[in-house]
PDB file of N, CA, C and O in Angstrom:
ATOM      1  N   MET A   1       0.737  -1.351  -0.462  1.00  0.00           N
ATOM      2  CA  MET A   1       0.121   0.093   0.330  1.00  0.00           C
ATOM      3  C   MET A   1       0.938   1.465  -0.540  1.00  0.00           C
ATOM      4  O   MET A   1       0.777   2.088  -1.589  1.00  0.00           O
ATOM      5  N   GLU A   2       2.282   1.462   1.119  1.00  0.00           N
ATOM      6  CA  GLU A   2       2.389   2.767   0.946  1.00  0.00           C
ATOM      7  C   GLU A   2       3.938   2.690  -0.370  1.00  0.00           C
ATOM      8  O   GLU A   2       4.582   3.581  -0.925  1.00  0.00           O
ATOM      9  N   ASP A   3       4.006   1.237  -0.416  1.00  0.00           N
ATOM     10  CA  ASP A   3       4.578   1.124  -2.211  1.00  0.00           C
ATOM     11  C   ASP A   3       3.709   1.992  -3.250  1.00  0.00           C
ATOM     12  O   ASP A   3       4.102   2.723  -4.159  1.00  0.00           O
ATOM     13  N   GLN A   4       2.230   1.639  -2.774  1.00  0.00           N
ATOM     14  CA  GLN A   4       1.695   2.726  -4.908  1.00  0.00           C
ATOM     15  C   GLN A   4       1.565   3.717  -3.682  1.00  0.00           C
ATOM     16  O   GLN A   4       0.351   3.922  -3.705  1.00  0.00           O
ATOM     17  N   ILE A   5       2.090   4.504  -2.564  1.00  0.00           N
ATOM     18  CA  ILE A   5       1.817   5.907  -2.318  1.00  0.00           C
ATOM     19  C   ILE A   5       2.796   6.575  -2.758  1.00  0.00           C
ATOM     20  O   ILE A   5       2.797   7.760  -3.091  1.00  0.00           O
ATOM     21  N   ILE A   6       3.826   5.676  -2.772  1.00  0.00           N
ATOM     22  CA  ILE A   6       5.307   6.895  -3.577  1.00  0.00           C
ATOM     23  C   ILE A   6       5.762   6.519  -4.659  1.00  0.00           C
ATOM     24  O   ILE A   6       6.883   6.880  -5.018  1.00  0.00           O
ATOM     25  N   GLU A   7       4.964   5.689  -5.428  1.00  0.00           N
ATOM     26  CA  GLU A   7       4.966   5.659  -6.378  1.00  0.00           C
ATOM     27  C   GLU A   7       4.495   6.249  -7.407  1.00  0.00           C
ATOM     28  O   GLU A   7       4.872   6.372  -8.573  1.00  0.00           O
ATOM     29  N   GLU A   8       3.162   6.778  -6.500  1.00  0.00           N
ATOM     30  CA  GLU A   8       2.280   7.972  -7.103  1.00  0.00           C
ATOM     31  C   GLU A   8       3.299   8.874  -7.239  1.00  0.00           C
ATOM     32  O   GLU A   8       3.748   9.238  -8.325  1.00  0.00           O
ATOM     33  N   SER A   9       3.666   9.234  -6.194  1.00  0.00           N
ATOM     34  CA  SER A   9       4.147  10.907  -6.118  1.00  0.00           C
ATOM     35  C   SER A   9       5.500  10.730  -6.267  1.00  0.00           C
ATOM     36  O   SER A   9       5.955  11.857  -6.071  1.00  0.00           O
ATOM     37  N   VAL A  10       6.639   9.806  -6.551  1.00  0.00           N
ATOM     38  CA  VAL A  10       7.246  10.054  -7.341  1.00  0.00           C
ATOM     39  C   VAL A  10       7.089  10.414  -8.921  1.00  0.00           C
ATOM     40  O   VAL A  10       7.706  11.347  -9.434  1.00  0.00           O
ATOM     41  N   LYS A  11       6.214   9.587  -9.619  1.00  0.00           N
ATOM     42  CA  LYS A  11       5.354  10.280 -11.120  1.00  0.00           C
ATOM     43  C   LYS A  11       5.075  11.632 -11.389  1.00  0.00           C
ATOM     44  O   LYS A  11       5.155  12.305 -12.417  1.00  0.00           O
ATOM     45  N   GLY A  12       4.607  11.965  -9.829  1.00  0.00           N
ATOM     46  CA  GLY A  12       3.960  13.683 -10.326  1.00  0.00           C
ATOM     47  C   GLY A  12       2.862  13.555  -9.943  1.00  0.00           C
ATOM     48  O   GLY A  12       2.325  14.546  -9.448  1.00  0.00           O
ATOM     49  N   GLN A  13       2.062  12.196 -10.033  1.00  0.00           N
ATOM     50  CA  GLN A  13       0.678  12.786  -9.956  1.00  0.00           C
ATOM     51  C   GLN A  13       0.088  12.993  -8.298  1.00  0.00           C
ATOM     52  O   GLN A  13       0.681  13.456  -7.324  1.00  0.00           O
ATOM     53  N   LYS A  14      -0.862  12.627  -8.381  1.00  0.00           N
ATOM     54  CA  LYS A  14      -1.436  12.715  -7.397  1.00  0.00           C
ATOM     55  C   LYS A  14      -1.719  12.259  -6.247  1.00  0.00           C
ATOM     56  O   LYS A  14      -2.279  11.172  -6.099  1.00  0.00           O
ATOM     57  N   ALA A  15      -1.418  12.921  -5.411  1.00  0.00           N
ATOM     58  CA  ALA A  15      -1.180  11.566  -4.299  1.00  0.00           C
ATOM     59  C   ALA A  15      -2.823  10.460  -3.813  1.00  0.00           C
ATOM     60  O   ALA A  15      -3.802  11.204  -3.764  1.00  0.00           O
ATOM     61  N   ARG A  16      -3.017   9.656  -3.640  1.00  0.00           N
ATOM     62  CA  ARG A  16      -4.092   9.214  -3.196  1.00  0.00           C
ATOM     63  C   ARG A  16      -3.338   9.123  -1.567  1.00  0.00           C
ATOM     64  O   ARG A  16      -2.238   9.052  -1.018  1.00  0.00           O
ATOM     65  N   THR A  17      -5.204   9.201  -1.203  1.00  0.00           N
ATOM     66  CA  THR A  17      -4.657   8.475   0.477  1.00  0.00           C
ATOM     67  C   THR A  17      -4.838   6.857   0.308  1.00  0.00           C
ATOM     68  O   THR A  17      -5.137   6.212  -0.697  1.00  0.00           O
ATOM     69  N   ARG A  18      -4.567   6.451   1.575  1.00  0.00           N
ATOM     70  CA  ARG A  18      -4.122   4.813   2.359  1.00  0.00           C
ATOM     71  C   ARG A  18      -5.956   5.007   1.731  1.00  0.00           C
ATOM     72  O   ARG A  18      -6.290   4.059   1.020  1.00  0.00           O
ATOM     73  N   GLU A  19      -6.689   5.727   1.870  1.00  0.00           N
ATOM     74  CA  GLU A  19      -7.954   5.273   2.302  1.00  0.00           C
ATOM     75  C   GLU A  19      -9.185   5.079   0.381  1.00  0.00           C
ATOM     76  O   GLU A  19     -10.298   4.664   0.059  1.00  0.00           O
ATOM     77  N   GLN A  20      -8.314   5.527  -0.089  1.00  0.00           N
ATOM     78  CA  GLN A  20      -8.503   6.460  -1.164  1.00  0.00           C
ATOM     79  C   GLN A  20      -8.735   4.740  -2.113  1.00  0.00           C
ATOM     80  O   GLN A  20      -9.725   4.162  -2.561  1.00  0.00           O
ATOM     81  N   ILE A  21      -6.954   4.353  -2.064  1.00  0.00           N
ATOM     82  CA  ILE A  21      -6.468   2.958  -2.399  1.00  0.00           C
ATOM     83  C   ILE A  21      -7.492   2.271  -2.328  1.00  0.00           C
ATOM     84  O   ILE A  21      -8.272   2.011  -3.245  1.00  0.00           O
ATOM     85  N   GLU A  22      -7.559   1.813  -0.798  1.00  0.00           N
ATOM     86  CA  GLU A  22      -7.388   0.194  -0.199  1.00  0.00           C
ATOM     87  C   GLU A  22      -9.545   0.764  -0.506  1.00  0.00           C
ATOM     88  O   GLU A  22     -10.217  -0.009   0.176  1.00  0.00           O
ATOM     89  N   ARG A  23     -10.031   1.304  -0.912  1.00  0.00           N
ATOM     90  CA  ARG A  23     -11.581   1.833  -1.539  1.00  0.00           C
ATOM     91  C   ARG A  23     -11.806   1.529  -2.818  1.00  0.00           C
ATOM     92  O   ARG A  23     -13.032   1.424  -2.783  1.00  0.00           O
ATOM     93  N   GLU A  24     -11.526   1.331  -3.831  1.00  0.00           N
ATOM     94  CA  GLU A  24     -10.682   1.394  -5.548  1.00  0.00           C
ATOM     95  C   GLU A  24     -10.585   0.308  -5.553  1.00  0.00           C
ATOM     96  O   GLU A  24     -11.275  -0.312  -6.362  1.00  0.00           O
ATOM     97  N   THR A  25      -9.580  -0.506  -4.553  1.00  0.00           N
ATOM     98  CA  THR A  25      -8.805  -2.156  -4.682  1.00  0.00           C
ATOM     99  C   THR A  25      -9.959  -3.502  -4.796  1.00  0.00           C
ATOM    100  O   THR A  25     -10.410  -4.021  -3.775  1.00  0.00           O
ATOM    101  N   GLU A  26     -10.145  -3.724  -5.465  1.00  0.00           N
ATOM    102  CA  GLU A  26     -10.620  -4.914  -5.751  1.00  0.00           C
ATOM    103  C   GLU A  26     -10.366  -6.398  -5.281  1.00  0.00           C
ATOM    104  O   GLU A  26     -10.139  -7.140  -6.237  1.00  0.00           O
ATOM    105  N   ILE A  27     -10.348  -6.993  -4.098  1.00  0.00           N
ATOM    106  CA  ILE A  27     -10.239  -7.908  -3.958  1.00  0.00           C
ATOM    107  C   ILE A  27     -10.592  -9.546  -4.348  1.00  0.00           C
ATOM    108  O   ILE A  27      -9.751 -10.129  -3.664  1.00  0.00           O
ATOM    109  N   PRO A  28     -11.121 -10.268  -4.839  1.00  0.00           N
ATOM    110  CA  PRO A  28     -11.348 -11.286  -5.951  1.00  0.00           C
ATOM    111  C   PRO A  28     -11.921 -11.646  -4.014  1.00  0.00           C
ATOM    112  O   PRO A  28     -11.563 -11.092  -2.975  1.00  0.00           O
ATOM    113  N   SER A  29     -12.952 -12.844  -4.271  1.00  0.00           N
ATOM    114  CA  SER A  29     -13.961 -13.369  -3.472  1.00  0.00           C
ATOM    115  C   SER A  29     -13.193 -14.545  -3.820  1.00  0.00           C
ATOM    116  O   SER A  29     -12.747 -14.656  -4.962  1.00  0.00           O
ATOM    117  N   SER A  30     -12.949 -15.652  -2.727  1.00  0.00           N
ATOM    118  CA  SER A  30     -12.487 -16.736  -3.267  1.00  0.00           C
ATOM    119  C   SER A  30     -13.118 -18.237  -2.137  1.00  0.00           C
ATOM    120  O   SER A  30     -12.379 -18.422  -1.170  1.00  0.00           O
ATOM    121  N   SER A  31     -13.608 -18.625  -2.175  1.00  0.00           N
ATOM    122  CA  SER A  31     -14.329 -20.228  -1.582  1.00  0.00           C
ATOM    123  C   SER A  31     -13.313 -21.259  -1.261  1.00  0.00           C
ATOM    124  O   SER A  31     -12.420 -21.525  -2.066  1.00  0.00           O
ATOM    125  N   ILE A  32     -13.441 -21.975   0.137  1.00  0.00           N
ATOM    126  CA  ILE A  32     -12.506 -23.157  -0.552  1.00  0.00           C
ATOM    127  C   ILE A  32     -13.223 -23.837  -1.439  1.00  0.00           C
ATOM    128  O   ILE A  32     -12.880 -24.954  -1.053  1.00  0.00           O
ATOM    129  N   PHE A  33     -14.071 -24.088  -2.474  1.00  0.00           N
ATOM    130  CA  PHE A  33     -14.444 -25.119  -3.360  1.00  0.00           C
ATOM    131  C   PHE A  33     -13.703 -24.591  -3.637  1.00  0.00           C
ATOM    132  O   PHE A  33     -12.730 -24.966  -2.982  1.00  0.00           O
ATOM    133  N   SER A  34     -13.365 -23.591  -4.488  1.00  0.00           N
ATOM    134  CA  SER A  34     -12.820 -22.969  -5.805  1.00  0.00           C
ATOM    135  C   SER A  34     -10.965 -23.075  -5.266  1.00  0.00           C
ATOM    136  O   SER A  34     -10.066 -23.625  -5.901  1.00  0.00           O
ATOM    137  N   GLN A  35     -10.881 -22.558  -4.305  1.00  0.00           N
ATOM    138  CA  GLN A  35      -9.620 -23.307  -4.005  1.00  0.00           C
ATOM    139  C   GLN A  35      -9.168 -24.736  -4.170  1.00  0.00           C
ATOM    140  O   GLN A  35      -8.192 -25.180  -4.775  1.00  0.00           O
ATOM    141  N   PHE A  36     -10.317 -25.481  -3.336  1.00  0.00           N
ATOM    142  CA  PHE A  36     -10.018 -27.357  -3.856  1.00  0.00           C
ATOM    143  C   PHE A  36     -10.187 -26.821  -5.605  1.00  0.00           C
ATOM    144  O   PHE A  36      -9.194 -26.720  -6.325  1.00  0.00           O
ATOM    145  N   HIS A  37     -10.979 -26.651  -5.881  1.00  0.00           N
ATOM    146  CA  HIS A  37     -10.520 -27.527  -7.353  1.00  0.00           C
ATOM    147  C   HIS A  37      -9.563 -26.680  -8.366  1.00  0.00           C
ATOM    148  O   HIS A  37      -9.624 -26.765  -9.592  1.00  0.00           O
ATOM    149  N   GLN A  38      -8.918 -26.080  -7.839  1.00  0.00           N
ATOM    150  CA  GLN A  38      -7.685 -25.144  -8.496  1.00  0.00           C
ATOM    151  C   GLN A  38      -6.372 -26.283  -8.074  1.00  0.00           C
ATOM    152  O   GLN A  38      -5.806 -27.099  -8.801  1.00  0.00           O
ATOM    153  N   LEU A  39      -6.207 -26.042  -6.943  1.00  0.00           N
ATOM    154  CA  LEU A  39      -5.149 -26.958  -6.494  1.00  0.00           C
ATOM    155  C   LEU A  39      -5.661 -28.375  -7.072  1.00  0.00           C
ATOM    156  O   LEU A  39      -5.229 -28.865  -8.116  1.00  0.00           O
ATOM    157  N   TYR A  40      -6.429 -28.836  -6.428  1.00  0.00           N
ATOM    158  CA  TYR A  40      -6.367 -30.737  -6.704  1.00  0.00           C
ATOM    159  C   TYR A  40      -7.256 -30.846  -7.806  1.00  0.00           C
ATOM    160  O   TYR A  40      -6.749 -30.858  -8.928  1.00  0.00           O
ATOM    161  N   LEU A  41      -8.899 -30.954  -7.657  1.00  0.00           N
ATOM    162  CA  LEU A  41      -9.476 -31.450  -7.844  1.00  0.00           C
ATOM    163  C   LEU A  41      -9.122 -31.763  -9.571  1.00  0.00           C
ATOM    164  O   LEU A  41      -9.097 -32.865 -10.119  1.00  0.00           O
ATOM    165  N   ALA A  42      -8.728 -29.674 -10.525  1.00  0.00           N
ATOM    166  CA  ALA A  42      -7.838 -29.820 -11.704  1.00  0.00           C
ATOM    167  C   ALA A  42      -7.150 -30.717 -12.221  1.00  0.00           C
ATOM    168  O   ALA A  42      -7.254 -31.517 -13.151  1.00  0.00           O
ATOM    169  N   PRO A  43      -6.061 -30.308 -11.064  1.00  0.00           N
ATOM    170  CA  PRO A  43      -4.849 -31.200 -12.029  1.00  0.00           C
ATOM    171  C   PRO A  43      -5.528 -33.366 -12.151  1.00  0.00           C
ATOM    172  O   PRO A  43      -5.316 -34.297 -12.927  1.00  0.00           O
ATOM    173  N   ILE A  44      -6.165 -33.203 -11.155  1.00  0.00           N
ATOM    174  CA  ILE A  44      -6.154 -35.273 -11.160  1.00  0.00           C
ATOM    175  C   ILE A  44      -6.734 -34.862 -12.378  1.00  0.00           C
ATOM    176  O   ILE A  44      -6.247 -35.231 -13.447  1.00  0.00           O
ATOM    177  N   VAL A  45      -8.057 -33.892 -12.303  1.00  0.00           N
ATOM    178  CA  VAL A  45      -8.934 -34.263 -13.853  1.00  0.00           C
ATOM    179  C   VAL A  45      -7.981 -33.795 -14.983  1.00  0.00           C
ATOM    180  O   VAL A  45      -8.740 -33.978 -15.934  1.00  0.00           O
ATOM    181  N   VAL A  46      -6.766 -33.286 -15.565  1.00  0.00           N
ATOM    182  CA  VAL A  46      -6.266 -32.616 -16.018  1.00  0.00           C
ATOM    183  C   VAL A  46      -6.247 -34.739 -16.724  1.00  0.00           C
ATOM    184  O   VAL A  46      -6.880 -35.390 -17.555  1.00  0.00           O
ATOM    185  N   GLY A  47      -4.879 -35.062 -15.517  1.00  0.00           N
ATOM    186  CA  GLY A  47      -4.171 -36.330 -16.044  1.00  0.00           C
ATOM    187  C   GLY A  47      -4.398 -37.150 -15.872  1.00  0.00           C
ATOM    188  O   GLY A  47      -3.650 -38.128 -15.878  1.00  0.00           O
ATOM    189  N   ILE A  48      -5.953 -37.108 -15.555  1.00  0.00           N
ATOM    190  CA  ILE A  48      -6.802 -38.113 -15.762  1.00  0.00           C
ATOM    191  C   ILE A  48      -7.147 -38.481 -17.148  1.00  0.00           C
ATOM    192  O   ILE A  48      -7.074 -39.654 -17.516  1.00  0.00           O
ATOM    193  N   ILE A  49      -7.524 -37.517 -17.943  1.00  0.00           N
ATOM    194  CA  ILE A  49      -7.263 -37.030 -19.326  1.00  0.00           C
ATOM    195  C   ILE A  49      -6.745 -36.979 -20.783  1.00  0.00           C
ATOM    196  O   ILE A  49      -7.247 -37.139 -21.895  1.00  0.00           O
ATOM    197  N   LEU A  50      -5.445 -36.669 -20.261  1.00  0.00           N
ATOM    198  CA  LEU A  50      -4.057 -37.272 -20.536  1.00  0.00           C
ATOM    199  C   LEU A  50      -4.062 -38.540 -20.852  1.00  0.00           C
ATOM    200  O   LEU A  50      -4.443 -38.933 -21.954  1.00  0.00           O
ATOM    201  N   ALA A  51      -3.540 -39.494 -19.701  1.00  0.00           N
ATOM    202  CA  ALA A  51      -3.363 -40.417 -19.754  1.00  0.00           C
ATOM    203  C   ALA A  51      -4.471 -40.850 -20.461  1.00  0.00           C
ATOM    204  O   ALA A  51      -4.023 -41.533 -21.383  1.00  0.00           O
ATOM    205  N   LEU A  52      -5.689 -40.816 -20.523  1.00  0.00           N
ATOM    206  CA  LEU A  52      -6.666 -41.052 -21.837  1.00  0.00           C
ATOM    207  C   LEU A  52      -5.767 -40.519 -23.403  1.00  0.00           C
ATOM    208  O   LEU A  52      -5.161 -41.071 -24.321  1.00  0.00           O
ATOM    209  N   LEU A  53      -5.943 -39.866 -23.210  1.00  0.00           N
ATOM    210  CA  LEU A  53      -5.677 -39.698 -24.485  1.00  0.00           C
ATOM    211  C   LEU A  53      -4.170 -40.851 -24.568  1.00  0.00           C
ATOM    212  O   LEU A  53      -4.092 -41.829 -25.311  1.00  0.00           O
ATOM    213  N   LEU A  54      -3.144 -40.397 -23.627  1.00  0.00           N
ATOM    214  CA  LEU A  54      -1.654 -41.496 -23.966  1.00  0.00           C
ATOM    215  C   LEU A  54      -1.683 -42.815 -24.687  1.00  0.00           C
ATOM    216  O   LEU A  54      -0.960 -43.417 -25.480  1.00  0.00           O
ATOM    217  N   LYS A  55      -2.918 -43.019 -24.026  1.00  0.00           N
ATOM    218  CA  LYS A  55      -3.354 -44.795 -23.877  1.00  0.00           C
ATOM    219  C   LYS A  55      -3.719 -44.703 -25.471  1.00  0.00           C
ATOM    220  O   LYS A  55      -3.043 -45.277 -26.324  1.00  0.00           O
ATOM    221  N   LEU A  56      -5.191 -43.693 -25.846  1.00  0.00           N
ATOM    222  CA  LEU A  56      -5.284 -44.003 -27.061  1.00  0.00           C
ATOM    223  C   LEU A  56      -3.923 -43.565 -27.954  1.00  0.00           C
ATOM    224  O   LEU A  56      -3.547 -44.411 -28.765  1.00  0.00           O
ATOM    225  N   MET A  57      -3.499 -42.875 -27.908  1.00  0.00           N
ATOM    226  CA  MET A  57      -2.655 -42.502 -28.894  1.00  0.00           C
ATOM    227  C   MET A  57      -1.350 -44.239 -28.985  1.00  0.00           C
ATOM    228  O   MET A  57      -0.874 -44.715 -30.015  1.00  0.00           O
ATOM    229  N   GLY A  58      -1.182 -44.651 -27.808  1.00  0.00           N
ATOM    230  CA  GLY A  58      -0.846 -45.915 -28.036  1.00  0.00           C
ATOM    231  C   GLY A  58       0.772 -45.405 -26.945  1.00  0.00           C
ATOM    232  O   GLY A  58       1.620 -46.269 -26.723  1.00  0.00           O
ATOM    233  N   ILE A  59       0.886 -44.462 -26.588  1.00  0.00           N
ATOM    234  CA  ILE A  59       2.341 -44.220 -26.052  1.00  0.00           C
ATOM    235  C   ILE A  59       2.494 -45.068 -25.545  1.00  0.00           C
ATOM    236  O   ILE A  59       3.562 -45.255 -24.963  1.00  0.00           O
TER     237      ILE A  59
END
């Protein structure tokens, strides 16, 4: 946060306050299921699909 304030002041832009930056910054919501999907379920599904493709190709 402080880095962004310093960077804007160095560039000569009107420096925004910490509160303004916090209001304008969007933090995406992530649920437990989406994290589980990205970290565990998706790689397993991709691995299974790749294994099937390799088996069909005879490699």
